[in-house]
DSSP file (Angstrom, degrees, kcal/mol; ACC not computed):
  #  RESIDUE AA STRUCTURE BP1 BP2  ACC     N-H-->O    O-->H-N    N-H-->O    O-->H-N    TCO  KAPPA ALPHA  PHI   PSI    X-CA   Y-CA   Z-CA
    1    1 A M     >        0   0    0      0, 0.0     4,-2.5     0, 0.0     5,-0.2   0.000 360.0 360.0 360.0 -40.1   89.9  105.5  247.9
    2    2 A L  H  >  +     0   0    0      2,-0.2     4,-2.8     1,-0.2     5,-0.2   0.921 360.0  49.5 -63.0 -43.6   89.5  108.0  250.9
    3    3 A A  H  > S+     0   0    0      2,-0.2     4,-2.2     1,-0.2    -1,-0.2   0.907 110.8  50.9 -61.8 -41.0   91.3  105.5  253.2
    4    4 A Y  H  > S+     0   0    0      2,-0.2     4,-1.3     1,-0.2    -2,-0.2   0.941 113.0  44.6 -60.7 -49.0   94.1  105.1  250.6
    5    5 A C  H  X S+     0   0    0     -4,-2.5     4,-1.2     1,-0.2     3,-0.3   0.903 111.9  52.6 -64.3 -41.5   94.6  108.9  250.3
    6    6 A T  H  < S+     0   0    0     -4,-2.8     3,-0.3     1,-0.2    -1,-0.2   0.886 109.4  49.5 -63.6 -38.7   94.4  109.5  254.0
    7    7 A R  H  < S+     0   0    0     -4,-2.2    -1,-0.2    -5,-0.2    -2,-0.2   0.793 113.7  46.7 -68.9 -27.0   97.2  106.8  254.6
    8    8 A R  H  < S+     0   0    0     -4,-1.3    -1,-0.2    -3,-0.3    -2,-0.2   0.598  93.6  86.7 -96.0 -12.2   99.4  108.4  252.0
    9    9 A V  S >< S-     0   0    0     -4,-1.2     3,-1.7    -3,-0.3     8,-0.1  -0.517  92.7 -84.8 -86.6 158.1   99.3  112.1  252.9
   10   10 A P  G >  S+     0   0    0      0, 0.0     3,-1.1     0, 0.0    -1,-0.1  -0.311 114.0   9.0 -59.2 142.8  101.6  113.7  255.5
   11   11 A N  G 3  S-     0   0    0      1,-0.3     3,-0.1    -4,-0.1    -3,-0.1   0.430 106.2-106.0  66.4   1.1  100.4  113.4  259.1
   12   12 A R  G <   +     0   0    0     -3,-1.7     2,-0.3     1,-0.2    -1,-0.3   0.858  60.5 176.8  48.3  40.4   97.6  111.0  257.9
   13   13 A S    <>  -     0   0    0     -3,-1.1     4,-2.3     1,-0.1    -1,-0.2  -0.550  35.2-140.6 -78.3 136.1   95.1  113.7  258.4
   14   14 A Q  H  > S+     0   0    0     -2,-0.3     4,-2.4     2,-0.2     5,-0.2   0.905 103.8  51.0 -61.6 -42.5   91.5  113.1  257.4
   15   15 A A  H  > S+     0   0    0      2,-0.2     4,-2.2     1,-0.2    -1,-0.2   0.916 111.7  46.2 -64.9 -42.8   91.2  116.6  256.0
   16   16 A E  H  > S+     0   0    0      2,-0.2     4,-2.5     1,-0.2    -1,-0.2   0.871 111.4  53.4 -67.4 -35.0   94.3  116.3  253.9
   17   17 A G  H  X S+     0   0    0     -4,-2.3     4,-2.4     2,-0.2    -2,-0.2   0.905 108.7  48.9 -63.5 -41.6   93.1  112.9  252.7
   18   18 A E  H  X S+     0   0    0     -4,-2.4     4,-2.6     2,-0.2    -2,-0.2   0.894 110.7  50.7 -65.1 -40.0   89.8  114.4  251.7
   19   19 A D  H  X S+     0   0    0     -4,-2.2     4,-2.5     2,-0.2    -2,-0.2   0.920 111.2  48.0 -62.8 -42.9   91.7  117.2  249.8
   20   20 A A  H  X S+     0   0    0     -4,-2.5     4,-2.4     2,-0.2    -2,-0.2   0.895 111.3  51.2 -64.9 -39.5   93.8  114.6  248.0
   21   21 A L  H  X S+     0   0    0     -4,-2.4     4,-2.4     2,-0.2     5,-0.2   0.925 110.2  48.6 -62.5 -45.1   90.7  112.6  247.1
   22   22 A Q  H  X S+     0   0    0     -4,-2.6     4,-2.2     1,-0.2    -2,-0.2   0.919 112.2  48.5 -61.7 -43.6   89.0  115.6  245.7
   23   23 A E  H  X S+     0   0    0     -4,-2.5     4,-2.5     2,-0.2     5,-0.2   0.884 109.4  54.3 -64.0 -37.8   92.1  116.5  243.7
   24   24 A T  H  X S+     0   0    0     -4,-2.4     4,-2.6     1,-0.2    -2,-0.2   0.949 111.3  43.3 -60.2 -49.8   92.3  112.9  242.4
   25   25 A F  H  X S+     0   0    0     -4,-2.4     4,-2.3     2,-0.2    -1,-0.2   0.844 112.1  54.2 -68.6 -32.4   88.7  113.0  241.2
   26   26 A T  H  X S+     0   0    0     -4,-2.2     4,-1.9    -5,-0.2    -1,-0.2   0.939 112.7  42.8 -64.5 -46.2   89.2  116.4  239.7
   27   27 A R  H  X S+     0   0    0     -4,-2.5     4,-1.6     1,-0.2    -2,-0.2   0.900 113.1  52.9 -66.6 -39.8   92.2  115.3  237.7
   28   28 A A  H  < S+     0   0    0     -4,-2.6     4,-0.2    -5,-0.2     3,-0.2   0.917 108.1  50.8 -62.0 -42.5   90.5  112.0  236.7
   29   29 A Y  H >< S+     0   0    0     -4,-2.3     3,-1.1     1,-0.2     4,-0.2   0.908 109.0  51.1 -61.7 -41.9   87.5  113.9  235.4
   30   30 A R  H 3< S+     0   0    0     -4,-1.9     3,-0.3     1,-0.2    -1,-0.2   0.808 117.8  38.9 -65.1 -28.4   89.7  116.1  233.3
   31   31 A M  T >< S+     0   0    0     -4,-1.6     3,-2.2    -3,-0.2     4,-0.3   0.192  79.5 114.4-107.4  16.0   91.5  113.1  231.8
   32   32 A L  G X   +     0   0    0     -3,-1.1     3,-1.6     1,-0.3    -1,-0.2   0.797  67.3  66.4 -59.2 -30.1   88.5  110.9  231.5
   33   33 A D  G 3  S+     0   0    0     -3,-0.3    -1,-0.3     1,-0.3    -2,-0.1   0.643  91.3  65.1 -68.3 -11.7   88.7  110.9  227.7
   34   34 A R  G <  S+     0   0    0     -3,-2.2     2,-0.6     2,-0.0    -1,-0.3   0.595  79.5  96.0 -83.6 -12.5   92.0  109.0  228.0
   35   35 A V    <   +     0   0    0     -3,-1.6     3,-0.1    -4,-0.3     6,-0.0  -0.702  35.2 154.5 -85.4 121.0   90.3  105.9  229.5
   36   36 A H        +     0   0    0     -2,-0.6     2,-0.6     1,-0.2    -1,-0.2   0.534  62.2  59.0-117.3 -15.9   89.6  103.3  226.8
   37   37 A D    >   -     0   0    0      1,-0.1     3,-1.1     2,-0.0    -1,-0.2  -0.943  60.0-164.7-121.7 110.0   89.5  100.2  228.9
   38   38 A C  G >  S+     0   0    0     -2,-0.6     3,-1.1     1,-0.3     4,-0.4   0.769  88.4  65.2 -64.5 -25.6   86.9  100.1  231.7
   39   39 A L  G 3  S+     0   0    0      1,-0.2     3,-0.3     2,-0.1     4,-0.3   0.803 104.0  45.6 -68.4 -27.6   88.8   97.1  233.3
   40   40 A G  G <> S+     0   0    0     -3,-1.1     4,-2.3     1,-0.2    -1,-0.2   0.348  84.4  99.4 -94.5   6.0   91.8   99.3  234.0
   41   41 A F  H <> S+     0   0    0     -3,-1.1     4,-2.7    -4,-0.2     5,-0.2   0.908  80.0  50.8 -60.6 -44.9   89.8  102.2  235.4
   42   42 A R  H  > S+     0   0    0     -4,-0.4     4,-2.5    -3,-0.3    -1,-0.2   0.935 113.0  43.9 -62.6 -47.6   90.4  101.3  239.0
   43   43 A S  H  > S+     0   0    0     -4,-0.3     4,-2.0     1,-0.2    -1,-0.2   0.874 113.3  53.1 -66.4 -35.1   94.2  101.0  238.7
   44   44 A W  H  X S+     0   0    0     -4,-2.3     4,-1.8     2,-0.2    -2,-0.2   0.926 110.4  47.5 -62.2 -44.8   94.2  104.2  236.6
   45   45 A L  H  X S+     0   0    0     -4,-2.7     4,-2.2     1,-0.2    -2,-0.2   0.899 111.6  49.5 -64.6 -41.9   92.3  106.0  239.3
   46   46 A F  H  X S+     0   0    0     -4,-2.5     4,-2.7     1,-0.2    -1,-0.2   0.840 106.8  56.8 -67.0 -32.0   94.6  104.7  242.0
   47   47 A G  H  X S+     0   0    0     -4,-2.0     4,-2.1     2,-0.2    -1,-0.2   0.907 107.6  47.5 -63.3 -41.4   97.6  105.8  240.0
   48   48 A I  H  X S+     0   0    0     -4,-1.8     4,-2.8     2,-0.2    -2,-0.2   0.927 112.0  50.2 -64.1 -44.1   96.3  109.3  239.9
   49   49 A A  H  X S+     0   0    0     -4,-2.2     4,-2.6     1,-0.2     5,-0.2   0.908 109.3  51.4 -61.2 -42.1   95.7  109.2  243.7
   50   50 A R  H  X S+     0   0    0     -4,-2.7     4,-2.2     1,-0.2    -1,-0.2   0.920 112.0  46.8 -60.4 -44.1   99.3  107.9  244.2
   51   51 A Y  H  X S+     0   0    0     -4,-2.1     4,-2.2     2,-0.2    -2,-0.2   0.923 112.4  49.1 -65.1 -45.1  100.7  110.8  242.2
   52   52 A V  H  X S+     0   0    0     -4,-2.8     4,-2.2     1,-0.2    -2,-0.2   0.913 112.3  48.7 -60.6 -44.0   98.5  113.4  244.0
   53   53 A C  H  X S+     0   0    0     -4,-2.6     4,-2.2     1,-0.2    -1,-0.2   0.878 110.0  50.8 -66.7 -37.7   99.5  112.1  247.4
   54   54 A S  H  X S+     0   0    0     -4,-2.2     4,-2.3    -5,-0.2    -1,-0.2   0.881 108.9  52.1 -68.7 -35.6  103.2  112.1  246.5
   55   55 A E  H  X S+     0   0    0     -4,-2.2     4,-2.6     2,-0.2    -2,-0.2   0.925 109.6  49.8 -61.1 -43.9  102.9  115.7  245.3
   56   56 A N  H  X S+     0   0    0     -4,-2.2     4,-2.6     1,-0.2    -2,-0.2   0.894 109.8  51.1 -62.0 -40.1  101.3  116.5  248.6
   57   57 A S  H  X S+     0   0    0     -4,-2.2     4,-2.4     2,-0.2    -1,-0.2   0.921 111.6  46.5 -64.4 -44.1  104.1  114.8  250.5
   58   58 A R  H  X S+     0   0    0     -4,-2.3     4,-2.4     2,-0.2    -2,-0.2   0.919 113.0  49.7 -64.0 -42.7  106.8  116.7  248.5
   59   59 A R  H  X S+     0   0    0     -4,-2.6     4,-2.4     1,-0.2    -2,-0.2   0.911 111.3  49.7 -61.3 -42.5  104.9  120.0  249.1
   60   60 A H  H  X S+     0   0    0     -4,-2.6     4,-2.7     2,-0.2     5,-0.2   0.917 110.1  50.4 -62.7 -44.2  104.7  119.3  252.8
   61   61 A A  H  X S+     0   0    0     -4,-2.4     4,-2.2     1,-0.2    -2,-0.2   0.900 111.6  48.0 -62.6 -41.5  108.4  118.5  253.0
   62   62 A R  H  X S+     0   0    0     -4,-2.4     4,-2.5     2,-0.2    -1,-0.2   0.925 112.0  49.5 -63.8 -43.9  109.3  121.7  251.2
   63   63 A R  H  X S+     0   0    0     -4,-2.4     4,-2.6     1,-0.2    -2,-0.2   0.927 111.4  48.2 -62.0 -45.7  107.0  123.7  253.5
   64   64 A V  H  X S+     0   0    0     -4,-2.7     4,-2.6     1,-0.2     5,-0.2   0.906 111.3  51.7 -62.0 -41.3  108.5  122.2  256.7
   65   65 A G  H  X S+     0   0    0     -4,-2.2     4,-2.3    -5,-0.2    -2,-0.2   0.917 111.5  46.0 -61.2 -43.8  112.0  122.8  255.4
   66   66 A H  H  X S+     0   0    0     -4,-2.5     4,-2.5     2,-0.2    -2,-0.2   0.896 112.8  50.2 -66.8 -39.6  111.2  126.5  254.7
   67   67 A E  H  X S+     0   0    0     -4,-2.6     4,-2.2     2,-0.2    -2,-0.2   0.904 111.9  47.4 -66.1 -40.5  109.5  126.9  258.1
   68   68 A R  H  X S+     0   0    0     -4,-2.6     4,-2.7     2,-0.2    -2,-0.2   0.901 111.8  50.9 -65.7 -40.1  112.5  125.3  259.9
   69   69 A S  H  X S+     0   0    0     -4,-2.3     4,-2.6    -5,-0.2    -2,-0.2   0.913 110.7  48.7 -62.7 -42.5  114.9  127.5  257.9
   70   70 A A  H  X S+     0   0    0     -4,-2.5     4,-2.3     2,-0.2    -2,-0.2   0.892 111.3  50.1 -64.3 -39.3  112.8  130.6  258.9
   71   71 A A  H  X S+     0   0    0     -4,-2.2     4,-2.1     2,-0.2    -2,-0.2   0.915 111.4  47.9 -66.0 -42.5  112.8  129.5  262.5
   72   72 A R  H  X S+     0   0    0     -4,-2.7     4,-1.9     2,-0.2    -2,-0.2   0.914 111.8  50.7 -62.6 -42.0  116.6  129.0  262.5
   73   73 A Q  H  X S+     0   0    0     -4,-2.6     4,-1.6     1,-0.2    -2,-0.2   0.911 109.8  50.3 -61.6 -42.1  117.0  132.4  260.8
   74   74 A N  H  X S+     0   0    0     -4,-2.3     4,-1.7     1,-0.2    -1,-0.2   0.883 109.4  51.3 -63.6 -39.4  114.9  134.0  263.5
   75   75 A M  H  < S+     0   0    0     -4,-2.1    -1,-0.2     1,-0.2    -2,-0.2   0.836 109.9  49.3 -69.1 -32.3  116.9  132.4  266.2
   76   76 A T  H  X S+     0   0    0     -4,-1.9     4,-0.9     1,-0.2    -1,-0.2   0.783 108.2  54.1 -79.4 -24.9  120.2  133.6  264.8
   77   77 A I  H  X S+     0   0    0     -4,-1.6     4,-1.8    -5,-0.2     5,-0.2   0.940 102.2  56.7 -71.7 -45.9  118.9  137.2  264.5
   78   78 A R  H  X S+     0   0    0     -4,-1.7     4,-2.2     1,-0.2     5,-0.2   0.894 103.4  49.7 -59.6 -47.8  117.8  137.7  268.0
   79   79 A P  H  > S+     0   0    0      0, 0.0     4,-1.1     0, 0.0    -1,-0.2   0.907 110.7  51.7 -60.4 -38.0  121.1  136.9  269.8
   80   80 A N  H  X S+     0   0    0     -4,-0.9     4,-0.5     1,-0.2     3,-0.3   0.888 113.0  44.6 -64.0 -38.3  123.0  139.3  267.6
   81   81 A L  H >< S+     0   0    0     -4,-1.8     3,-0.5     1,-0.2    -1,-0.2   0.828 108.8  56.4 -75.9 -30.7  120.6  142.1  268.3
   82   82 A S  H >< S+     0   0    0     -4,-2.2     3,-1.0     1,-0.2     4,-0.5   0.686  90.5  74.0 -76.9 -16.4  120.5  141.4  272.0
   83   83 A D  H 3< S+     0   0    0     -4,-1.1     3,-0.4    -3,-0.3     4,-0.2   0.895 104.1  38.6 -60.0 -39.4  124.3  141.8  272.4
   84   84 A D  T <X S+     0   0    0     -3,-0.5     4,-2.0    -4,-0.5    -1,-0.3   0.364  89.8 101.4 -91.3   4.8  123.8  145.6  271.9
   85   85 A H  T <4 S+     0   0    0     -3,-1.0    -1,-0.2     1,-0.2    -2,-0.2   0.895  82.4  45.9 -57.5 -44.3  120.7  145.6  274.0
   86   86 A S  T  4 S+     0   0    0     -4,-0.5    -1,-0.2    -3,-0.4    -2,-0.1   0.822 112.3  51.9 -71.6 -29.6  122.4  146.9  277.1
   87   87 A R  T  4 S+     0   0    0     -4,-0.2     2,-0.4    -3,-0.2    -1,-0.2   0.842 107.6  55.1 -75.5 -34.5  124.3  149.6  275.2
   88   88 A L  S  < S-     0   0    0     -4,-2.0     2,-0.1     1,-0.0    67,-0.0  -0.792  79.3-127.7-107.4 143.4  121.3  151.1  273.5
   89   89 A G     >  -     0   0    0     -2,-0.4     4,-2.4     1,-0.1     5,-0.2  -0.341  33.3-102.4 -77.9 167.1  118.1  152.5  274.9
   90   90 A R  H  > S+     0   0    0      1,-0.2     4,-2.2     2,-0.2     5,-0.2   0.901 121.3  49.6 -58.2 -45.1  114.7  151.4  273.8
   91   91 A Q  H  > S+     0   0    0      1,-0.2     4,-2.3     2,-0.2    -1,-0.2   0.892 110.3  50.5 -64.2 -40.0  114.1  154.5  271.7
   92   92 A E  H  > S+     0   0    0      2,-0.2     4,-2.3     1,-0.2    -1,-0.2   0.919 110.4  49.2 -65.0 -42.8  117.5  154.2  270.0
   93   93 A R  H  X S+     0   0    0     -4,-2.4     4,-2.3     1,-0.2    -2,-0.2   0.893 110.7  51.3 -62.6 -39.3  116.8  150.5  269.1
   94   94 A F  H  X S+     0   0    0     -4,-2.2     4,-2.7     2,-0.2    -1,-0.2   0.906 109.6  49.4 -64.5 -42.0  113.4  151.5  267.7
   95   95 A E  H  X S+     0   0    0     -4,-2.3     4,-2.6     2,-0.2    -2,-0.2   0.893 110.1  51.2 -64.6 -39.7  115.0  154.2  265.6
   96   96 A I  H  X S+     0   0    0     -4,-2.3     4,-2.5     2,-0.2    -2,-0.2   0.919 111.2  48.4 -62.7 -43.5  117.6  151.8  264.2
   97   97 A L  H  X S+     0   0    0     -4,-2.3     4,-2.7     2,-0.2    -2,-0.2   0.932 111.8  49.1 -62.2 -46.6  114.8  149.3  263.4
   98   98 A E  H  X S+     0   0    0     -4,-2.7     4,-2.3     1,-0.2    -2,-0.2   0.918 112.2  48.2 -59.3 -44.7  112.8  152.0  261.6
   99   99 A N  H  X S+     0   0    0     -4,-2.6     4,-1.2     2,-0.2    -1,-0.2   0.911 112.7  48.3 -63.4 -42.3  115.8  153.2  259.6
  100  100 A A  H  X S+     0   0    0     -4,-2.5     4,-0.6     1,-0.2     3,-0.3   0.908 111.1  50.3 -65.7 -41.3  116.7  149.7  258.6
  101  101 A L  H >< S+     0   0    0     -4,-2.7     3,-0.9     1,-0.2    -1,-0.2   0.886 107.7  54.3 -62.7 -38.6  113.1  149.0  257.6
  102  102 A D  H 3< S+     0   0    0     -4,-2.3    -1,-0.2     1,-0.2    -2,-0.2   0.791 105.2  54.3 -65.4 -27.1  113.1  152.1  255.5
  103  103 A R  H 3< S+     0   0    0     -4,-1.2    -1,-0.2    -3,-0.3    -2,-0.2   0.595  89.5  94.6 -85.4 -11.1  116.2  151.0  253.6
  104  104 A L  S << S-     0   0    0     -3,-0.9     2,-0.1    -4,-0.6    39,-0.0  -0.425  86.2-105.0 -72.1 154.3  114.6  147.6  252.6
  105  105 A D     >  -     0   0    0     -2,-0.1     4,-2.6     1,-0.1     5,-0.2  -0.338  39.3 -97.1 -74.1 169.1  113.0  147.5  249.2
  106  106 A E  H  > S+     0   0    0      1,-0.2     4,-2.4     2,-0.2     5,-0.2   0.870 121.9  47.8 -58.3 -43.8  109.2  147.5  249.1
  107  107 A T  H  > S+     0   0    0      2,-0.2     4,-2.5     1,-0.2    -1,-0.2   0.927 112.8  48.4 -65.7 -44.9  108.7  143.7  248.8
  108  108 A E  H  > S+     0   0    0      1,-0.2     4,-2.1     2,-0.2    -2,-0.2   0.923 113.2  48.1 -61.0 -44.3  111.1  143.0  251.7
  109  109 A R  H  X S+     0   0    0     -4,-2.6     4,-2.4     1,-0.2    -1,-0.2   0.908 112.0  49.2 -63.3 -42.3  109.4  145.6  253.9
  110  110 A L  H  X S+     0   0    0     -4,-2.4     4,-2.8    -5,-0.2    -1,-0.2   0.901 109.1  51.9 -65.6 -40.9  106.0  144.2  253.1
  111  111 A V  H  X S+     0   0    0     -4,-2.5     4,-2.2     2,-0.2    -1,-0.2   0.912 111.1  48.1 -62.3 -42.3  107.0  140.6  253.8
  112  112 A I  H  X S+     0   0    0     -4,-2.1     4,-1.8     2,-0.2     5,-0.2   0.933 112.8  48.4 -62.7 -46.1  108.4  141.7  257.2
  113  113 A H  H  X S+     0   0    0     -4,-2.4     4,-2.4     1,-0.2     5,-0.5   0.915 110.9  50.5 -61.3 -43.6  105.2  143.6  258.0
  114  114 A L  H  X S+     0   0    0     -4,-2.8     4,-1.7     1,-0.2    -1,-0.2   0.913 108.4  53.1 -61.4 -41.9  103.0  140.7  257.0
  115  115 A Q  H  < S+     0   0    0     -4,-2.2    -1,-0.2     1,-0.2    -2,-0.2   0.896 122.2  27.5 -61.0 -41.5  104.9  138.3  259.2
  116  116 A Y  H  < S+     0   0    0     -4,-1.8    -1,-0.2    -5,-0.1    -2,-0.2   0.619 131.0  33.1-100.8 -13.8  104.6  140.4  262.3
  117  117 A L  H  < S+     0   0    0     -4,-2.4    -3,-0.2    -5,-0.2    -2,-0.2   0.632 100.2  75.2-117.9 -17.9  101.4  142.3  261.8
  118  118 A D     <  -     0   0    0     -4,-1.7    -1,-0.1    -5,-0.5     6,-0.0  -0.822  65.5-145.0-102.0 135.0   99.0  140.1  259.8
  119  119 A P  S    S+     0   0    0      0, 0.0    -1,-0.1     0, 0.0    -5,-0.0   0.793 102.1  30.9 -67.0 -25.9   97.3  137.1  261.5
  120  120 A K  S  > S+     0   0    0      1,-0.1     4,-2.2     2,-0.1     5,-0.2  -0.672  72.3 167.9-129.9  77.3   97.5  135.1  258.2
  121  121 A P  H  > S+     0   0    0      0, 0.0     4,-2.5     0, 0.0     5,-0.2   0.840  73.6  53.8 -65.6 -34.1  100.7  136.3  256.6
  122  122 A V  H  > S+     0   0    0      2,-0.2     4,-2.0     1,-0.2     5,-0.1   0.933 111.6  44.8 -67.1 -44.1  101.0  133.5  254.0
  123  123 A A  H  > S+     0   0    0      1,-0.2     4,-2.1     2,-0.2    -1,-0.2   0.899 113.9  50.4 -64.9 -39.8   97.5  134.2  252.7
  124  124 A A  H  X S+     0   0    0     -4,-2.2     4,-2.9     1,-0.2     5,-0.4   0.895 109.7  50.3 -65.5 -39.0   98.1  137.9  252.7
  125  125 A A  H  X>S+     0   0    0     -4,-2.5     4,-2.0     1,-0.2     6,-1.5   0.867 109.0  52.5 -66.3 -35.5  101.3  137.5  250.7
  126  126 A R  H  X5S+     0   0    0     -4,-2.0     4,-0.6     4,-0.3    -2,-0.2   0.921 115.5  40.7 -64.4 -42.7   99.5  135.3  248.2
  127  127 A N  H  <5S+     0   0    0     -4,-2.1    -2,-0.2     2,-0.1    -1,-0.2   0.897 126.1  31.3 -74.3 -41.1   96.9  138.1  247.7
  128  128 A T  H  <5S+     0   0    0     -4,-2.9    -3,-0.2    -5,-0.2    -2,-0.2   0.860 135.6  20.8 -89.2 -36.6   99.1  141.1  247.7
  129  129 A L  H  <5S-     0   0    0     -4,-2.0    -3,-0.2    -5,-0.4    -2,-0.1   0.541  93.8-123.3-110.9  -9.9  102.4  139.8  246.2
  130  130 A G     << +     0   0    0     -5,-0.9     2,-0.3    -4,-0.6    -4,-0.3   0.791  58.4 153.0  71.1  27.4  101.2  136.7  244.4
  131  131 A L        -     0   0    0     -6,-1.5    -1,-0.2    -9,-0.1    -2,-0.1  -0.690  41.2-132.8 -93.1 142.1  103.7  134.6  246.3
  132  132 A S     >  -     0   0    0     -2,-0.3     4,-2.5     1,-0.1     5,-0.2  -0.277  38.0 -96.1 -75.0 174.3  103.2  130.9  247.1
  133  133 A R  H  > S+     0   0    0      2,-0.2     4,-2.1     1,-0.2     5,-0.2   0.937 127.9  43.3 -59.8 -47.4  103.8  129.6  250.6
  134  134 A S  H  > S+     0   0    0      1,-0.2     4,-2.2     2,-0.2    -1,-0.2   0.894 112.7  53.0 -67.8 -37.9  107.4  128.6  249.8
  135  135 A G  H  > S+     0   0    0      1,-0.2     4,-2.4     2,-0.2    -1,-0.2   0.878 107.6  52.7 -62.0 -37.7  108.0  131.8  247.9
  136  136 A Y  H  X S+     0   0    0     -4,-2.5     4,-2.6     2,-0.2    -2,-0.2   0.941 110.1  46.4 -62.5 -48.0  106.8  133.8  250.9
  137  137 A Y  H  X S+     0   0    0     -4,-2.1     4,-2.2     2,-0.2    -2,-0.2   0.848 111.7  51.5 -67.8 -32.9  109.2  132.0  253.3
  138  138 A K  H  X S+     0   0    0     -4,-2.2     4,-2.3     2,-0.2    -1,-0.2   0.939 112.4  45.9 -64.9 -46.0  112.1  132.5  250.9
  139  139 A A  H  X S+     0   0    0     -4,-2.4     4,-2.6     1,-0.2    -2,-0.2   0.888 111.7  52.8 -64.0 -38.5  111.3  136.2  250.6
  140  140 A L  H  X S+     0   0    0     -4,-2.6     4,-2.7     2,-0.2     5,-0.2   0.913 108.6  49.4 -64.0 -42.9  111.0  136.4  254.4
  141  141 A N  H  X S+     0   0    0     -4,-2.2     4,-2.3     2,-0.2    -2,-0.2   0.920 112.8  47.3 -62.4 -43.4  114.4  134.8  255.0
  142  142 A R  H  X S+     0   0    0     -4,-2.3     4,-2.5     2,-0.2    -2,-0.2   0.929 113.3  48.4 -62.6 -44.4  116.0  137.2  252.5
  143  143 A A  H  X S+     0   0    0     -4,-2.6     4,-2.7     1,-0.2    -2,-0.2   0.907 111.7  49.1 -64.6 -42.0  114.3  140.2  254.1
  144  144 A R  H  X S+     0   0    0     -4,-2.7     4,-2.7     2,-0.2    -1,-0.2   0.913 111.4  50.0 -63.7 -41.9  115.3  139.1  257.6
  145  145 A G  H  X S+     0   0    0     -4,-2.3     4,-2.2    -5,-0.2    -2,-0.2   0.922 113.4  45.0 -62.1 -43.9  118.9  138.6  256.6
  146  146 A R  H  X S+     0   0    0     -4,-2.5     4,-2.5     2,-0.2    -2,-0.2   0.896 112.9  51.2 -67.0 -39.9  119.0  142.0  255.0
  147  147 A L  H  X S+     0   0    0     -4,-2.7     4,-2.6     2,-0.2     5,-0.2   0.910 109.7  50.5 -63.1 -42.8  117.3  143.6  258.0
  148  148 A E  H  X S+     0   0    0     -4,-2.7     4,-2.6     2,-0.2    -2,-0.2   0.919 111.3  48.5 -61.1 -44.0  119.8  142.0  260.3
  149  149 A L  H  X S+     0   0    0     -4,-2.2     4,-2.0     2,-0.2    -2,-0.2   0.930 112.9  46.9 -62.7 -46.1  122.7  143.2  258.2
  150  150 A L  H  X S+     0   0    0     -4,-2.5     4,-1.9     1,-0.2    -2,-0.2   0.906 114.2  47.5 -62.6 -42.5  121.4  146.8  258.1
  151  151 A M  H  X S+     0   0    0     -4,-2.6     4,-2.6     1,-0.2     5,-0.2   0.901 109.9  51.6 -68.5 -40.3  120.7  146.9  261.8
  152  152 A S  H  X S+     0   0    0     -4,-2.6     4,-1.9    -5,-0.2    -1,-0.2   0.881 109.1  51.7 -65.3 -35.4  124.1  145.5  262.7
  153  153 A K  H  X S+     0   0    0     -4,-2.0     4,-0.9    -5,-0.2    -1,-0.2   0.913 112.2  46.0 -63.8 -42.5  125.7  148.2  260.6
  154  154 A E  H  < S+     0   0    0     -4,-1.9    -2,-0.2     1,-0.2    -1,-0.2   0.877 112.6  50.1 -69.1 -37.3  123.7  150.9  262.3
  155  155 A M  H  < S+     0   0    0     -4,-2.6    -1,-0.2     1,-0.2    -2,-0.2   0.849 110.8  48.6 -71.4 -32.6  124.4  149.5  265.8
  156  156 A S  H  <        0   0    0     -4,-1.9    -1,-0.2     1,-0.2    -2,-0.2   0.686 360.0 360.0 -80.1 -16.4  128.1  149.3  265.2
  157  157 A A     <        0   0    0     -4,-0.9    -1,-0.2    -3,-0.2    -2,-0.2   0.481 360.0 360.0 -76.2 360.0  128.3  152.8  263.9
């Protein structure tokens, strides 16, 4: 069963396979009262494992998509801000950033702070904001977009 789970999880990681195996047995235990035929137990258990592994694959694909989107967003912000780099001094750019951060709502500001100041921003967002990993990256993309808009308005003024 461990070999099956390890082959079916993303990256074929032993640790992810073990996690999928544990989740399989946890779900099987919760649904044990549904088993009436001992001869079909093995196929029933493998069906649960297949479902758990496919959930993990979908979750992994969503996470990778959000991370790539965040990386693309990050790459598009930097060139726009560096265009005015030569025109503005360091202190002026810092003041523009501070003003733009102050104009973000509390959640957007916190997500930005977590991304750049916390060593484990996703875990911190889960604890402080109750956001899932994908929810965190969605909020981060929105906050970065809004921050970019606010900063570009201040720089052009």
